[in-house]
LUMMAR-773700 format. One line per field, with one value per residue (C-alpha): chain; residue number from 1; z negated, y, x negated. Coordinates in pm, 1 decimal. Example, Ala and Ser with C-alpha at 12.3 -4.5 7.8 and 13.67 -1.06 7.14 Angstrom:
2
cadena <- [A / A]
num <- [1 / 2]
up <- [-780.0 / -714.0]
north <- [-450.0 / -106.0]
east <- [-1230.0 / -1367.0]
REM end
This chain:
93
cadena <- [A / A / A / A / A / A / A / A / A / A / A / A / A / A / A / A / A / A / A / A / A / A / A / A / A / A / A / A / A / A / A / A / A / A / A / A / A / A / A / A / A / A / A / A / A / A / A / A / A / A / A / A / A / A / A / A / A / A / A / A / A / A / A / A / A / A / A / A / A / A / A / A / A / A / A / A / A / A / A / A / A / A / A / A / A / A / A / A / A / A / A / A / A]
num <- [1 / 2 / 3 / 4 / 5 / 6 / 7 / 8 / 9 / 10 / 11 / 12 / 13 / 14 / 15 / 16 / 17 / 18 / 19 / 20 / 21 / 22 / 23 / 24 / 25 / 26 / 27 / 28 / 29 / 30 / 31 / 32 / 33 / 34 / 35 / 36 / 37 / 38 / 39 / 40 / 41 / 42 / 43 / 44 / 45 / 46 / 47 / 48 / 49 / 50 / 51 / 52 / 53 / 54 / 55 / 56 / 57 / 58 / 59 / 60 / 61 / 62 / 63 / 64 / 65 / 66 / 67 / 68 / 69 / 70 / 71 / 72 / 73 / 74 / 75 / 76 / 77 / 78 / 79 / 80 / 81 / 82 / 83 / 84 / 85 / 86 / 87 / 88 / 89 / 90 / 91 / 92 / 93]
up <- [284.4 / 275.4 / 7.2 / 121.9 / 312.8 / 534.1 / 791.2 / 1017.6 / 1151.1 / 1048.9 / 682.2 / 458.0 / 166.5 / 172.8 / -117.7 / -279.4 / -311.4 / -431.2 / -807.8 / -910.9 / -683.7 / -733.7 / -703.4 / -393.6 / -268.2 / 122.0 / 189.5 / 454.0 / 499.1 / 688.0 / 952.3 / 995.6 / 1285.4 / 1505.8 / 1375.4 / 1347.3 / 1085.3 / 928.0 / 694.6 / 416.1 / 111.2 / -195.3 / -443.4 / -758.7 / -943.1 / -842.0 / -962.0 / -792.2 / -637.9 / -656.7 / -314.1 / -216.6 / 61.4 / 312.0 / 452.5 / 276.3 / 202.7 / 36.6 / -207.9 / -14.8 / 220.3 / 242.3 / 162.1 / 429.7 / 235.5 / 508.8 / 741.0 / 516.7 / 316.3 / -28.7 / -160.4 / -188.1 / -315.5 / -558.3 / -679.9 / -345.9 / -274.1 / -91.2 / 132.7 / -61.3 / -391.1 / -604.7 / -492.4 / -772.0 / -1017.9 / -1110.8 / -749.9 / -565.2 / -722.1 / -581.6 / -402.5 / -496.9 / -867.4]
north <- [-129.8 / -456.5 / -590.1 / -972.7 / -1197.3 / -1504.6 / -1746.1 / -1804.1 / -1580.9 / -1895.5 / -1933.3 / -1900.2 / -1757.0 / -1473.8 / -1408.4 / -1061.2 / -929.8 / -620.6 / -513.2 / -304.5 / -460.8 / -306.9 / -337.9 / -194.2 / -97.7 / -90.0 / -368.9 / -425.1 / -778.6 / -876.4 / -1241.3 / -1369.2 / -1587.4 / -1361.4 / -1023.4 / -858.6 / -710.3 / -696.1 / -472.7 / -586.7 / -481.7 / -630.9 / -698.6 / -777.4 / -702.6 / -932.2 / -1023.0 / -1026.7 / -1386.9 / -1465.1 / -1539.0 / -1347.4 / -1491.4 / -1359.1 / -1437.2 / -1577.5 / -1926.9 / -2211.2 / -2473.1 / -2794.9 / -2549.9 / -2650.8 / -2374.6 / -2320.9 / -2178.2 / -2171.0 / -2371.5 / -2630.4 / -2770.9 / -2630.1 / -2790.9 / -2724.6 / -2465.4 / -2542.0 / -2198.7 / -1938.4 / -1691.1 / -1399.8 / -1242.3 / -962.5 / -1152.8 / -1351.0 / -1723.6 / -1901.4 / -2205.4 / -2071.9 / -2135.9 / -2337.1 / -2709.0 / -2957.9 / -3242.8 / -3507.7 / -3590.0]
east <- [-815.3 / -703.3 / -496.6 / -456.2 / -622.2 / -525.4 / -721.3 / -417.8 / -105.9 / 70.7 / -25.1 / 313.5 / 117.7 / -188.1 / -462.6 / -450.5 / -803.5 / -750.4 / -654.0 / -362.9 / -88.4 / 199.5 / 623.8 / 679.3 / 359.2 / 277.3 / -17.2 / -224.2 / -338.7 / -631.9 / -538.3 / -907.8 / -917.4 / -722.1 / -904.5 / -568.8 / -374.2 / -44.5 / 200.3 / 361.9 / 576.6 / 480.8 / 804.3 / 597.6 / 294.7 / 70.1 / -282.0 / -598.3 / -685.0 / -310.7 / -106.8 / 162.5 / 441.0 / 424.9 / 784.7 / 1116.7 / 1066.5 / 1365.6 / 1327.3 / 1180.2 / 986.8 / 594.2 / 322.2 / 42.3 / -253.2 / -572.5 / -397.2 / -383.9 / -25.5 / -105.1 / 263.1 / 637.4 / 841.2 / 1008.8 / 1251.5 / 1294.2 / 1020.1 / 1083.5 / 882.1 / 606.5 / 678.2 / 385.3 / 354.8 / 167.6 / 262.8 / 588.1 / 740.9 / 513.6 / 397.9 / 164.5 / 325.2 / 106.9 / 298.3]
REM end
């Protein structure tokens, strides 16, 4: 079972696609463009449809989802953590 999906191996976040992701769970992910899988441990509970960080990111880093720049990190994010509006903001404003 895949718990999260990402399009490109260079993405820094992926989308959680199942209910019930809890801190400490070992997760499986599918890299769609390469038809490969990866594993990651969840550091926090993450709701379905929300993003999970695939690597550690520092303030100011660019966040990549589906191969596209979706914003910048505004609070440090560890791999496996919930990546959302509390630690990522758009670069538009």
